[in-house]
Structure formats: C-alpha cells, structure tokens
C-alpha positions, 0 to 999 in steps of 0.5 A, spaced: 237 793 424 240 791 431 245 795 434 252 793 436 251 794 443 245 790 443 249 784 440 254 785 445 249 784 450 245 778 447 252 774 446 254 775 453 248 773 456 248 767 451 254 765 454 252 766 461 257 771 463 258 778 467 260 784 464 266 783 468 268 776 466 268 779 458 272 785 460 277 781 463 278 776 458 278 782 453 283 786 457 279 791 458 276 795 464 269 793 466 267 800 465 269 800 458 265 794 456 259 797 459 260 803 455 260 799 449 254 794 451 250 801 453 252 804 446 255 810 449 262 808 446 264 804 440 270 799 440 276 801 436 278 796 431 283 792 435 278 791 440 272 789 435 277 784 433 278 781 440 271 781 441 269 777 434 275 772 436 272 772 444 265 771 441 267 767 435 263 771 430 264 776 424 265 783 424 259 783 419 255 780 424 257 785 430 256 791 425 249 788 423 251 787 416 249 779 416 245 775 420 250 770 422 
C-alpha cells in the first residue's frame, strides 16, 4: 500500500510543480509540505482537505483506501 507521502510526491510531479509552488498554493511553508512529502509529519485534517481539493483527489485515495 502506497503511503500518503509517496502519493503527495507522485501527484506533485505529475503536475510538474515544485514543493514551493504547492506549499504556496496550500498556504503552507515549504518546510511543512516537504515534511509531509518525506513522511516526517502528517497533515492536519484541515490541511488534508486543502490537499485533496488542490490535487482534485479524494481523501480515500490519498490515504491509500482506494486506487482512484
């Protein structure tokens, strides 16, 4: 099962975005997003919602509960 951190990186690279671009769009520091992407920290529920909206995916997908 893919981890949240792996999915975040995969989605970011698919869109051709830098960590800085994603973090700015989400209202986060680059360091915060980098920590999520590297698996050092997990986002709050509110941040998870923003990530889902930004990448147009479900929370189930990000959390590895569904493959779409």
